[in-house]
C-alpha positions as CSV (number, residue, x, y, z in Angstrom):
1,M,0.0,0.1,-0.1
2,H,1.3,3.5,-1.0
3,T,2.1,6.0,1.9
4,N,-0.7,8.2,0.1
5,D,-3.4,5.5,0.6
6,A,-2.2,4.4,4.2
7,A,-2.7,7.7,5.4
8,K,-6.2,8.1,3.7
9,L,-7.3,4.9,5.2
10,R,-6.0,6.2,8.7
11,Q,-8.1,9.1,8.4
12,Y,-11.3,7.1,7.7
13,I,-10.5,4.9,10.4
14,E,-10.4,8.0,12.7
15,K,-13.3,9.6,11.3
16,I,-15.1,6.5,12.0
17,E,-13.8,5.9,15.2
18,N,-15.0,9.5,16.3
19,L,-18.3,9.2,14.6
20,E,-18.7,6.3,16.6
21,V,-18.0,7.9,20.0
22,E,-20.4,10.7,18.9
23,K,-23.2,8.1,18.1
24,N,-22.7,6.5,21.5
25,D,-23.1,9.7,23.3
26,L,-26.3,10.4,21.1
27,Q,-27.7,7.0,22.1
28,E,-27.1,8.1,25.8
29,H,-29.0,11.2,25.5
30,I,-31.9,9.5,23.6
31,S,-32.1,7.2,26.5
32,D,-32.1,9.6,29.2
33,V,-35.0,11.4,27.2
34,Y,-36.8,8.1,27.3
35,G,-36.0,7.7,30.9
36,Q,-37.4,11.1,31.5
37,A,-40.6,10.3,29.8
38,K,-41.0,7.1,31.6
39,G,-40.8,9.1,34.7
40,D,-43.8,11.3,33.4
41,G,-45.8,8.1,33.0
42,F,-45.2,7.6,29.4
43,D,-44.2,3.9,28.0
44,P,-40.8,4.2,26.4
45,K,-41.3,0.9,24.3
46,I,-44.7,2.5,22.7
47,M,-42.8,5.6,22.2
48,R,-39.9,3.8,20.6
49,K,-42.5,2.2,18.3
50,I,-44.4,5.6,17.2
51,V,-40.8,6.6,16.3
52,R,-40.0,3.8,14.0
53,L,-43.6,4.1,12.6
54,K,-43.1,7.7,12.0
55,R,-40.0,7.3,10.1
56,M,-42.0,4.8,7.6
57,K,-43.3,5.7,4.3
58,T,-47.2,5.8,4.6
59,E,-47.8,3.0,2.2
60,D,-44.9,0.7,4.1
61,R,-46.9,1.6,7.6
62,E,-50.0,0.3,6.0
63,A,-48.7,-2.5,4.3
64,E,-47.3,-3.7,7.6
65,D,-50.5,-2.9,9.6
66,L,-52.4,-4.9,7.1
67,L,-50.0,-7.9,7.4
68,L,-49.9,-7.8,11.2
69,D,-53.9,-7.8,11.4
70,S,-54.0,-10.6,8.7
71,Y,-51.6,-12.8,11.1
72,M,-53.3,-11.8,14.4
73,L,-56.7,-12.7,12.8
74,A,-55.6,-16.2,11.8
75,L,-54.2,-16.7,15.1
76,G,-57.2,-15.6,16.8
77,L,-56.0,-12.9,18.4
78,I,-58.4,-10.4,16.9
79,P,-62.0,-11.8,17.4
80,T,-64.2,-12.2,14.4
81,D,-67.2,-10.2,14.6
82,G,-68.9,-10.6,11.5
83,G,-68.8,-6.9,11.0
84,N,-71.2,-5.8,13.3
85,G,-69.0,-4.8,16.0
86,E,-70.1,-7.2,18.7
87,S,-67.9,-9.9,19.7
88,G,-69.6,-13.5,19.5
89,S,-70.5,-14.8,23.0
């Protein structure tokens, strides 16, 4: 490897290492915010899901919801009510 290439590689590695440190710092800050929200009575697990869903495209989110409902229905986790809004008891 040429000296110039080795220097470039070293710069890339150092830049990645610095970004990894920044990423870890940001993750700690994010965790702190979730902790504060939990202290105020919010559910961090649900909040994380909302953040993930908000990043999704609408059509991807709708497709995921449809598939989830289909699976839950197939497993009997969603009662079938014949469309009248009442459960069949």
